[in-house]
N, C-alpha and C positions, 0 to 999 in steps of 0.2 A: 749223705752217704748211708748205706745199710749198716745194720748192727751185727757184729760178729756173734754167731751163736755161742752159747755157753758150752764149755768143754772143748772148744776149738782153739787153735793157735794162729798167730799172725806174725808176719815179718814186720819188725818195728825199727830196724836199723841195719846198716851194712857198711862194708869197706871193701876196696878192690885195689890190688897192686897193678902196676903195668904188667903186661905179659910180654915175654921175649927172652933174650939172653941177658939175664940180670946179674949184677955183681953180688947179690946176696949169696953167701957161701954155701948155705944149706937150707933144709926145710925149716929148721928151728928159727932162723932169721926171717924167713918168709911168714911164718906163723906170727911172730912178733910184729911184723910190719902191719898186719891187718887186724889183729885181735883188739888192740886198744882203740884203733880207729873205729871199729864197729860199735864198741861200747860208747864211745864219745858221740857217735852219730845217733845212737838210740837214747842218749841222755841218761845213762845209767853208770854205776860204778862196778868194779869187780865183785864187791860184796853182794851185789844183787843177782849174780849169776848162780843158778842152782845146778847146772849140768853143762858139760862141753862135749861135743863130738868133733873128731878130727878126721877128715877124709884125705888119705894119702895112699896112692897105689904102692909106691916103692918097688917091691918085687925085684930089687936088685939095683935100683938107682942109687941107693945108699946102704951102707952096712948098719946104719942106725935105724933100728926098728922102734917099737913101743912109742909110736908117735903121739899117742894121747898124753903121755907124760911130758912131752916137749913144750906144752903150753905153759906149764908152771915154770919150766926152765927159761922160757922166753919172757914171761911176765910173772914174777914171783908173787904178785898179789892174787894170782889165780892158782897158786901152788897147792892149796887144800881143797879145791873145787873138784868134784868127781868129773873125770875126763876119760873118754875112751876112743880108741882108733877104730875106724870103719873102713872097709875095703869092698868094692864090688866092681872091679875092672874099671872101665871108662865111665861107669855110672856111680863111681865112688862118692862124688859130691852129693848127688841126690840121695844115695843111701844114708849119708850122714845127716842130711836134712830130715829124712823120714824117721831116723832113729831119735832125733831130738824132738820131733813132733809127737812121736809116740810117748816119750817121756812126759811132755807137758800135758797131752790129752789124756794120759792115764791118771792125772792128778798128783803126780809125784813132785812137781815143782812148778814154778811160775815162769821162769826165764831160762832160756838155753842159748848158748853160743855155739854156732856151727862154723868150722873153719875147713876150707879145702885148699890144699897146697901140693905142689910138686916141683922138684928141682931136677930137670932133665938134661939140660945142655952141658953139664959137667961130665956126663957119661959119653965115652966115645961112640960115634955114630954106628960103628960096627956092632956095638953091644945093645944099642937101643932097640933095634929090630927084634932081637931075641927076647929081650925083657918084655916087649909088648905082645909077643906070642903067648905070654901067660894068659891073655884074654881069649885064646883059642883052645880047642880040645886037642892037646898035644899028642894024644895017642894016635890020632889020625891026621892032624894038620901041622905037625911039628916040622915037617920037611918042606913046607911051602917056601919057595924062594921069595925074597924081598920082605920077609917078616909079615906083619899085619897088613901092609899094603898088598902083599901077595894074595891074602884072603879076599880083599875087596877087588883085586884085579880079577880073580876068578868069578866073583859075584857079577862084576861088570861084564865079563865075557859071556857068562850065562844069560844075563839080561839081554845083551845084544844079539845072541843067538836066537832067543825066543821072540824078541820084539823089534829087532833091527838095530843098526849102528846109531847110537845116540850120543856120539862123541861131541857133536856141536852143542847139544843141549847141556852136556856136562860143562862144557867151556862157558856157556851162558851163566850157569850157576856160579862158577868160580869168579867170573867177571862181576856178577851182581854182588857177591859177598865182599869182594875187594873194594867195590865202589862204596858199599855201606860202611866198610871198615875205615874209610877215610875220615869219617865223622866221630870215630871212637878213640878218645885219647889213651885208652888202655890197650889198644890193639897192638899185637906183635908186628904185623905187616900192614902199614898204612900206605898202600900203593895201588893205584889204578892200573892194572896190567892190560885191561881191554880184552875184548872178545878174540880178536885176531891172534894175539899172543897166546892166550889160553888155549886156542883151538889148533895151534900149530906146533908140531913136534920139532924141536930145535935143540941146539947145544945147551941153551939156557932153560929149555923146557922139555927135557927128554922123557921118554916112556919110562915109567918106574916099575909097573907090574901090569901085565895084560894090556888093555887099552887105556889104562890110567896114566896120565902125564903128571909131572911134578905139580902143576897147578891144580890137579884134581885131589891133591893130598893135603891134609892139615899139617900144621907146623909142630916141630919139637920145641917146646917152650918151658920156661920157668914162670911161676906166678902163684898168687894166692888170692882168695876171696873169702869173705866172712859174712854171716848173717846173725842177727839177734832175733830170736823168736820169743813171743810172750803169749800167755793165756789171754782169754777174752777180757777178763776183768782188768788185767794189767794193761793190755793193749788200749783199752778205752781211755786210759789216762796219758797215753803217750802222744808224741807229736804226729805220728803217722801210723797207719796199720794197713798192711796188705794181706788180705785173707786168702787162704787156700779154699776156693769154692769146692774143689775136690782134688784129691791126689790119688794116683793109682800106680801100682807096680805089678807088672805081669811078666813072668819068665817064659822063655821059649827053650826048646831042646838045645843043649850045648853043642853036640856034634852036628855039623852041617849035613852030614850023611843021613840024619834022621828027620830032615825037614826040607821043604822047598827053600833053598837059600835066598831066593829073590822075592819071597812073599812077605817077609817080615811079619809073620802071623802074630807073634807076641806083641809087636808094636801096634798092629791093627787092633788087637783086643784091648790093649791099654787105652788107646784113643777112644774106642767105642764105649768102654766102661766109663771113662772120664766124661764123655759127652752125656751119657745116660744119667750117671750119678749127679752131674752138675746141672742137669736139665737144660742143656744148651746145644747149639749146633755150631759149626764153624763160622756161620754168619755172625754169631755173637762176639767172636774174637776180633780184636783190633790188630793183633800181631802175634807171631809165634817165634820163639827162639828154639831152634832144633839142632840136632846133633850131626852136623856135617863133617864128620871125621874124614870123609871122602865125598866128593860131589855125587857119586853114585848113591851113597847113603841118603843124601838129601832128596834125590829124585824119588827113590823108593818110599821114603817117608811121606812124600806128598800123597802117594797112593794109600799108605797105611792110615794117614789121618783123615782120608776121605775127600781130598781135593780132586782126585782123579781115580778112574778105574785102574785095576792092575794092567800094567803095560802102557799106561797113557800119562805117566808123570811128566813126560817130555812136553805134552801139550800145555801144562801149567807154566813151564818155562817159556815156551813160544808165545803164550798169551800175555806174559808179563804180570801174571797174577801175584807173584811173590816179591816183586820189586817194590821199592818205596813208591807210593802212589797207586799200587795195585790193590786188588780186592782184599788180599791178606798178605801184607808184608812179612817176609820170613828172614830172620837173622839181620835185623837192622843194626846190630852190633858188629856185623861182619862175620859172625859165626865162628866156628873153630877154624875155618879156612883162613880168615884174616885176623881175628882176635887172638888165635892161638889155642893150643890144647895141652896145657899142663894137667895131666890126667886127673889127679885128685881135686883140682880147683874147678874143673869145667862145669860140673853140675851146679855148684854154688854160684859161679860166675853167671851162668845162664839165668838163674833166679834173680841175681842182683840186677842184671841188664833189664829184665822184664819189670822188676819193681821200680827201677828208675823211670821207666816209661810211664808207669801208672801214677807216679807221684809228680810227674812233670819235671823231673830232675835229670833228664837224659841229655841236656845240652844240645849239641848239633845233631845228635841222633834222634831227638825228640819227634815223635809222631803226634800231631795235634789231636787232642780229645781222647787219647787212649784210656780205656777204663777196664778192659779185660784182656788178659794175655794167656797164651798157652806156652808151656815149656816141655820139651821132650828131650830126655837124656838117656842114652843107652850104653850098656856094658857089653863088650864083645861084639860079635856080628849080630846085633839085635837080639841078644840073649836076655839081658836084664833090661826091662823097658819101664821107664818112669815118665808119667805125664802129670803135670800140675796145671790146674786152671787157677790163675791168680786174678783177684779183683781188688780194687781200692776200697777200703771201708772208711778211712778218714785221712 
């Protein structure tokens, strides 16, 4: 395996809770569920941790804020460790990872613990939509019906108007991710719905917003995931080390009125910069975990990452490129569509899923010979865009 460059950090351990409607009463309990597990997986103790970042959206899911301090409440042995809360909409988990990487790579410490968590299902459904609209530019988009789904319903309608009705291809994405999710023991919805069900509007699969059906939308979930990061010298002594060959964060304009809403220009730039900085092409990747909050998002992300030209993401679906056994499998974990989308946990979970593949620890999800993976996590309607290129070092 390659040697991790000095001054860089690597993933050396992780933990992941099930996603779904969990009995855990609050975010504090979810944090406690994964924090100690990640330390055990890395083979370290609480005294070895120099810094903690906690990714939680909250924004109304709980009256309890100050989530960075909840780590010490859940695990007293971490009570004196510097800890901070990070939030960046649906990219909160990746923002927490970047904050921890910045801490290590600045030379301020050797080991950081990253925790992403969210408790969503205890909130009435009628309130969830309004809370999630915090990820939109409320001055202009606050009155959109169906909450955040309404935003992507508009995006899908605009895409269809420009490039034709692609409902069938969206159903193929949903069906693909649910098939993949069957192999993920952490997934919220482990059920093969099949293409016909996903492609048919029915009482059990109604239209939610615009042309988007229920099966085109990710799930409201509880869950948590954690990573342990270490500097190069420390990682060299650990059981495993997954390096960030490159990591990029590019923002786009917040108001949809100030950009082409179906271009995902910020995502395109993040992927382009990641490929350039990493000295790679998509051909070098064995798999990608991407942010399919809605099936429409995954289709446009195919175009943003360079799998297809603008308006031709549907061809990727038709050709089977992103299925298991395809040229570039996408969301072997089931993605947000099947695995679930507890907001603060999602970005951390995506990195855990990719790391498991690279160390050969993905169980039934495992892709033979995986050595390099891409992760894309976005906040809002492709406003905060994070790309990681991960590769196994040891």
